A tleap script that builds the chain and sets N, CA, C and O, in Angstrom:
source leaprc.protein.ff14SB
mol = sequence {
  NMET GLN THR ASP LEU ALA LEU VAL LEU GLY
  LEU VAL ILE GLY ALA PHE THR VAL PRO GLY
  ILE LEU ALA ALA LEU SER GLU ARG ARG ALA
  PRO ARG ALA SER VAL LEU THR ILE LEU ILE
  ALA ILE GLY LEU VAL THR TYR ALA VAL MET
  VAL ASN PRO GLY GLY TYR SER VAL GLU GLU
  ILE PRO ASP VAL PHE SER ARG VAL ALA ALA
  GLN LEU CPHE
}
set mol.1.N position { -74.833 71.835 122.744 }
set mol.1.CA position { -74.541 72.827 122.675 }
set mol.1.C position { -75.536 74.103 123.891 }
set mol.1.O position { -75.530 75.328 123.773 }
set mol.2.N position { -76.121 73.462 124.731 }
set mol.2.CA position { -76.323 74.205 125.887 }
set mol.2.C position { -75.414 74.655 126.961 }
set mol.2.O position { -75.570 75.671 127.638 }
set mol.3.N position { -74.421 73.779 127.054 }
set mol.3.CA position { -72.889 73.873 127.911 }
set mol.3.C position { -72.413 75.405 126.857 }
set mol.3.O position { -72.137 76.480 127.391 }
set mol.4.N position { -72.406 75.270 125.890 }
set mol.4.CA position { -71.729 76.825 125.144 }
set mol.4.C position { -72.577 78.019 125.412 }
set mol.4.O position { -72.021 79.114 125.505 }
set mol.5.N position { -73.965 77.911 125.557 }
set mol.5.CA position { -75.009 78.697 125.726 }
set mol.5.C position { -74.605 79.209 127.805 }
set mol.5.O position { -74.312 80.342 128.186 }
set mol.6.N position { -74.683 78.486 128.325 }
set mol.6.CA position { -74.483 78.547 129.674 }
set mol.6.C position { -73.159 79.082 129.940 }
set mol.6.O position { -73.172 79.714 130.996 }
set mol.7.N position { -72.233 79.069 129.480 }
set mol.7.CA position { -70.929 79.233 129.146 }
set mol.7.C position { -70.963 80.763 128.681 }
set mol.7.O position { -70.582 81.610 129.489 }
set mol.8.N position { -71.307 81.066 127.691 }
set mol.8.CA position { -71.297 82.724 127.173 }
set mol.8.C position { -72.565 83.322 127.813 }
set mol.8.O position { -72.628 84.459 127.345 }
set mol.9.N position { -73.670 83.122 128.695 }
set mol.9.CA position { -74.431 83.752 129.833 }
set mol.9.C position { -73.936 83.901 130.855 }
set mol.9.O position { -74.348 84.804 131.583 }
set mol.10.N position { -72.843 83.035 131.276 }
set mol.10.CA position { -72.249 83.416 132.627 }
set mol.10.C position { -71.209 84.203 132.625 }
set mol.10.O position { -70.966 84.903 133.608 }
set mol.11.N position { -70.347 84.215 131.397 }
set mol.11.CA position { -69.237 85.252 130.851 }
set mol.11.C position { -69.894 86.888 130.674 }
set mol.11.O position { -69.390 87.976 130.951 }
set mol.12.N position { -71.225 86.527 130.094 }
set mol.12.CA position { -71.675 88.235 129.670 }
set mol.12.C position { -72.214 88.772 131.219 }
set mol.12.O position { -72.057 89.916 131.646 }
set mol.13.N position { -72.775 87.835 131.818 }
set mol.13.CA position { -73.608 88.508 133.252 }
set mol.13.C position { -72.319 88.592 134.149 }
set mol.13.O position { -72.192 89.654 134.760 }
set mol.14.N position { -71.637 87.929 134.271 }
set mol.14.CA position { -70.048 88.362 134.966 }
set mol.14.C position { -69.467 89.618 134.543 }
set mol.14.O position { -68.992 90.450 135.316 }
set mol.15.N position { -69.538 89.744 133.000 }
set mol.15.CA position { -68.508 90.860 132.486 }
set mol.15.C position { -69.405 92.481 133.494 }
set mol.15.O position { -68.969 93.445 134.124 }
set mol.16.N position { -70.893 91.924 133.090 }
set mol.16.CA position { -71.833 93.013 133.513 }
set mol.16.C position { -71.697 93.534 134.677 }
set mol.16.O position { -71.689 94.735 134.949 }
set mol.17.N position { -71.531 92.196 135.741 }
set mol.17.CA position { -71.993 92.604 137.069 }
set mol.17.C position { -70.766 93.251 137.893 }
set mol.17.O position { -70.894 93.667 139.044 }
set mol.18.N position { -69.125 93.299 136.900 }
set mol.18.CA position { -68.255 94.329 137.743 }
set mol.18.C position { -68.324 95.466 137.637 }
set mol.18.O position { -67.427 95.988 138.300 }
set mol.19.N position { -69.120 96.396 136.982 }
set mol.19.CA position { -69.133 97.778 137.151 }
set mol.19.C position { -70.131 97.935 138.302 }
set mol.19.O position { -70.147 98.967 138.973 }
set mol.20.N position { -70.969 96.905 138.532 }
set mol.20.CA position { -72.439 97.096 139.366 }
set mol.20.C position { -71.177 97.087 140.753 }
set mol.20.O position { -71.052 98.132 141.392 }
set mol.21.N position { -70.464 96.084 141.057 }
set mol.21.CA position { -69.879 95.705 142.330 }
set mol.21.C position { -69.358 97.013 142.372 }
set mol.21.O position { -69.722 97.755 143.284 }
set mol.22.N position { -68.271 97.547 141.212 }
set mol.22.CA position { -67.453 98.670 141.820 }
set mol.22.C position { -68.045 100.229 141.979 }
set mol.22.O position { -67.321 101.093 142.474 }
set mol.23.N position { -69.497 100.559 141.498 }
set mol.23.CA position { -70.391 101.278 141.589 }
set mol.23.C position { -70.465 101.304 143.125 }
set mol.23.O position { -70.031 102.093 143.965 }
set mol.24.N position { -71.167 100.167 143.194 }
set mol.24.CA position { -71.812 99.998 145.006 }
set mol.24.C position { -70.412 100.167 145.996 }
set mol.24.O position { -70.504 100.710 147.098 }
set mol.25.N position { -68.910 99.556 145.392 }
set mol.25.CA position { -68.411 99.783 146.825 }
set mol.25.C position { -67.313 101.059 146.834 }
set mol.25.O position { -66.342 101.182 147.580 }
set mol.26.N position { -67.915 102.258 145.436 }
set mol.26.CA position { -67.524 103.174 145.463 }
set mol.26.C position { -68.638 104.680 146.247 }
set mol.26.O position { -68.502 105.851 146.602 }
set mol.27.N position { -69.531 103.777 146.173 }
set mol.27.CA position { -70.687 104.935 146.776 }
set mol.27.C position { -70.761 104.373 148.102 }
set mol.27.O position { -71.658 104.841 148.802 }
set mol.28.N position { -69.962 103.397 148.663 }
set mol.28.CA position { -70.068 102.704 150.603 }
set mol.28.C position { -71.302 102.190 150.639 }
set mol.28.O position { -72.071 102.724 151.438 }
set mol.29.N position { -71.748 101.204 149.925 }
set mol.29.CA position { -72.645 100.597 150.103 }
set mol.29.C position { -72.575 99.012 149.957 }
set mol.29.O position { -71.945 98.540 149.010 }
set mol.30.N position { -73.015 98.436 150.596 }
set mol.30.CA position { -73.171 96.985 150.255 }
set mol.30.C position { -73.387 96.140 148.646 }
set mol.30.O position { -74.556 96.273 148.285 }
set mol.31.N position { -72.781 95.557 147.921 }
set mol.31.CA position { -73.101 95.296 146.680 }
set mol.31.C position { -74.151 94.115 146.532 }
set mol.31.O position { -73.883 93.294 145.655 }
set mol.32.N position { -75.385 93.904 147.316 }
set mol.32.CA position { -75.896 92.976 147.226 }
set mol.32.C position { -76.306 92.240 145.850 }
set mol.32.O position { -75.941 91.230 145.248 }
set mol.33.N position { -77.021 93.014 145.710 }
set mol.33.CA position { -77.618 92.573 143.833 }
set mol.33.C position { -76.502 91.925 143.202 }
set mol.33.O position { -76.657 90.846 142.629 }
set mol.34.N position { -75.314 92.539 143.268 }
set mol.34.CA position { -74.305 92.454 142.086 }
set mol.34.C position { -73.885 91.045 142.715 }
set mol.34.O position { -73.914 90.024 142.028 }
set mol.35.N position { -73.480 91.040 144.106 }
set mol.35.CA position { -73.118 89.595 144.786 }
set mol.35.C position { -73.706 88.443 143.884 }
set mol.35.O position { -73.130 87.835 142.981 }
set mol.36.N position { -75.094 88.281 144.387 }
set mol.36.CA position { -76.084 87.646 144.130 }
set mol.36.C position { -75.833 87.005 142.360 }
set mol.36.O position { -75.752 85.828 142.008 }
set mol.37.N position { -75.753 88.329 141.454 }
set mol.37.CA position { -75.897 87.908 140.357 }
set mol.37.C position { -74.088 87.438 139.921 }
set mol.37.O position { -73.924 86.531 139.105 }
set mol.38.N position { -73.200 87.947 140.372 }
set mol.38.CA position { -71.599 87.111 140.070 }
set mol.38.C position { -71.688 85.596 140.700 }
set mol.38.O position { -70.820 84.802 140.336 }
set mol.39.N position { -72.743 85.132 141.673 }
set mol.39.CA position { -72.849 83.804 141.941 }
set mol.39.C position { -73.540 83.128 140.981 }
set mol.39.O position { -73.179 81.997 140.654 }
set mol.40.N position { -74.534 83.688 140.457 }
set mol.40.CA position { -75.386 82.815 139.190 }
set mol.40.C position { -74.165 83.044 138.353 }
set mol.40.O position { -73.628 81.939 138.281 }
set mol.41.N position { -73.377 84.008 137.613 }
set mol.41.CA position { -72.472 83.718 136.605 }
set mol.41.C position { -71.453 82.770 136.785 }
set mol.41.O position { -70.840 82.316 135.819 }
set mol.42.N position { -71.156 82.336 138.280 }
set mol.42.CA position { -70.117 81.582 138.548 }
set mol.42.C position { -70.870 80.064 138.319 }
set mol.42.O position { -70.256 79.160 137.753 }
set mol.43.N position { -72.036 79.914 138.737 }
set mol.43.CA position { -72.712 78.641 138.612 }
set mol.43.C position { -73.019 78.581 137.316 }
set mol.43.O position { -72.865 77.394 137.027 }
set mol.44.N position { -73.412 79.244 136.227 }
set mol.44.CA position { -73.425 78.981 135.072 }
set mol.44.C position { -71.816 78.526 134.344 }
set mol.44.O position { -71.789 77.353 133.969 }
set mol.45.N position { -70.966 79.047 134.198 }
set mol.45.CA position { -69.713 78.719 133.996 }
set mol.45.C position { -69.215 77.494 134.822 }
set mol.45.O position { -68.449 76.670 134.323 }
set mol.46.N position { -69.556 77.425 135.774 }
set mol.46.CA position { -68.997 76.333 136.630 }
set mol.46.C position { -69.929 74.751 135.831 }
set mol.46.O position { -69.387 73.708 135.465 }
set mol.47.N position { -71.238 75.059 135.779 }
set mol.47.CA position { -72.146 73.982 134.819 }
set mol.47.C position { -71.957 73.697 133.822 }
set mol.47.O position { -72.357 72.604 133.421 }
set mol.48.N position { -71.137 74.725 132.847 }
set mol.48.CA position { -70.535 74.220 131.605 }
set mol.48.C position { -69.348 73.961 131.431 }
set mol.48.O position { -69.023 73.389 130.390 }
set mol.49.N position { -68.592 74.234 132.185 }
set mol.49.CA position { -67.208 73.361 132.567 }
set mol.49.C position { -67.260 71.869 132.912 }
set mol.49.O position { -66.651 71.053 132.220 }
set mol.50.N position { -67.945 71.527 133.923 }
set mol.50.CA position { -68.457 70.569 134.576 }
set mol.50.C position { -68.901 69.369 133.446 }
set mol.50.O position { -68.345 68.292 133.231 }
set mol.51.N position { -70.288 70.043 132.713 }
set mol.51.CA position { -70.750 69.141 132.266 }
set mol.51.C position { -70.398 68.638 130.795 }
set mol.51.O position { -70.686 67.540 130.321 }
set mol.52.N position { -69.683 69.727 130.150 }
set mol.52.CA position { -69.103 69.842 129.041 }
set mol.52.C position { -68.267 68.566 129.108 }
set mol.52.O position { -67.871 68.264 130.234 }
set mol.53.N position { -67.925 67.754 128.080 }
set mol.53.CA position { -66.835 66.552 128.249 }
set mol.53.C position { -65.392 67.113 127.580 }
set mol.53.O position { -65.212 67.581 126.455 }
set mol.54.N position { -64.457 66.905 128.646 }
set mol.54.CA position { -63.073 67.831 128.377 }
set mol.54.C position { -62.970 69.205 128.860 }
set mol.54.O position { -61.884 69.698 129.168 }
set mol.55.N position { -64.180 69.889 128.939 }
set mol.55.CA position { -64.307 70.836 129.508 }
set mol.55.C position { -63.693 71.882 128.510 }
set mol.55.O position { -63.503 71.582 127.331 }
set mol.56.N position { -63.379 73.156 129.034 }
set mol.56.CA position { -63.429 74.101 127.710 }
set mol.56.C position { -61.676 75.232 128.193 }
set mol.56.O position { -61.318 75.700 129.274 }
set mol.57.N position { -61.057 75.273 126.876 }
set mol.57.CA position { -59.970 76.278 127.223 }
set mol.57.C position { -60.103 77.301 126.897 }
set mol.57.O position { -61.140 77.549 126.282 }
set mol.58.N position { -59.053 78.480 127.164 }
set mol.58.CA position { -59.401 79.601 127.053 }
set mol.58.C position { -59.098 80.238 125.736 }
set mol.58.O position { -59.396 81.391 125.424 }
set mol.59.N position { -58.424 79.298 124.941 }
set mol.59.CA position { -58.540 79.625 123.331 }
set mol.59.C position { -59.847 79.064 122.897 }
set mol.59.O position { -60.037 79.634 121.822 }
set mol.60.N position { -60.692 78.404 123.076 }
set mol.60.CA position { -62.105 78.116 123.103 }
set mol.60.C position { -63.198 78.942 123.198 }
set mol.60.O position { -64.290 78.868 122.634 }
set mol.61.N position { -62.684 79.886 124.127 }
set mol.61.CA position { -63.599 80.701 124.036 }
set mol.61.C position { -64.433 81.522 123.024 }
set mol.61.O position { -65.651 81.478 122.853 }
set mol.62.N position { -63.430 82.345 122.337 }
set mol.62.CA position { -64.063 83.167 121.394 }
set mol.62.C position { -64.862 82.198 119.988 }
set mol.62.O position { -65.558 82.761 119.144 }
set mol.63.N position { -64.623 80.904 119.983 }
set mol.63.CA position { -65.672 80.003 118.829 }
set mol.63.C position { -66.817 80.031 119.728 }
set mol.63.O position { -67.765 80.656 119.252 }
set mol.64.N position { -66.990 79.600 120.747 }
set mol.64.CA position { -67.896 79.259 121.369 }
set mol.64.C position { -68.636 80.364 121.387 }
set mol.64.O position { -69.836 80.103 121.317 }
set mol.65.N position { -68.313 81.826 121.472 }
set mol.65.CA position { -69.239 83.033 121.570 }
set mol.65.C position { -70.021 82.877 119.975 }
set mol.65.O position { -71.224 82.951 119.727 }
set mol.66.N position { -68.904 82.644 119.055 }
set mol.66.CA position { -69.264 82.843 117.660 }
set mol.66.C position { -70.463 81.630 117.387 }
set mol.66.O position { -71.512 81.831 116.774 }
set mol.67.N position { -70.103 80.525 117.905 }
set mol.67.CA position { -71.128 79.214 117.728 }
set mol.67.C position { -72.239 79.827 118.097 }
set mol.67.O position { -73.033 79.858 117.158 }
set mol.68.N position { -72.696 80.399 119.193 }
set mol.68.CA position { -73.660 80.934 120.190 }
set mol.68.C position { -74.332 81.981 119.019 }
set mol.68.O position { -75.412 81.796 118.458 }
set mol.69.N position { -73.610 82.875 118.849 }
set mol.69.CA position { -74.211 83.884 118.017 }
set mol.69.C position { -74.839 83.523 116.448 }
set mol.69.O position { -75.725 84.065 115.787 }
set mol.70.N position { -73.970 82.377 116.188 }
set mol.70.CA position { -74.669 82.036 114.958 }
set mol.70.C position { -75.851 81.161 114.933 }
set mol.70.O position { -76.762 81.080 114.109 }
set mol.71.N position { -75.589 80.429 116.191 }
set mol.71.CA position { -77.003 79.928 116.661 }
set mol.71.C position { -78.131 80.666 116.870 }
set mol.71.O position { -79.183 80.241 116.394 }
set mol.72.N position { -78.120 81.797 117.554 }
set mol.72.CA position { -79.042 82.933 117.992 }
set mol.72.C position { -79.690 83.802 116.464 }
set mol.72.O position { -80.840 84.098 116.137 }
set mol.73.N position { -78.773 83.944 115.997 }
set mol.73.CA position { -79.078 84.795 114.500 }
set mol.73.C position { -79.406 83.927 113.254 }
set mol.73.O position { -79.630 84.465 112.170 }
savepdb mol mol.pdb
quit
């Protein structure tokens, strides 16, 4: 279950980072904080895929989100 949480956190952090990168680039400034958070997101997703036996498929991602949400609530 830890790998499921790492995958979900990595995907959510990555999704929230994209607007920050686009905002920084549109304002012509370096996206330093956004690059750091995208590296964290990539690290979490990579950890989840490497540690989980068999990895994850794209079709599994909605099920993983629902398992993590069910565990939290």
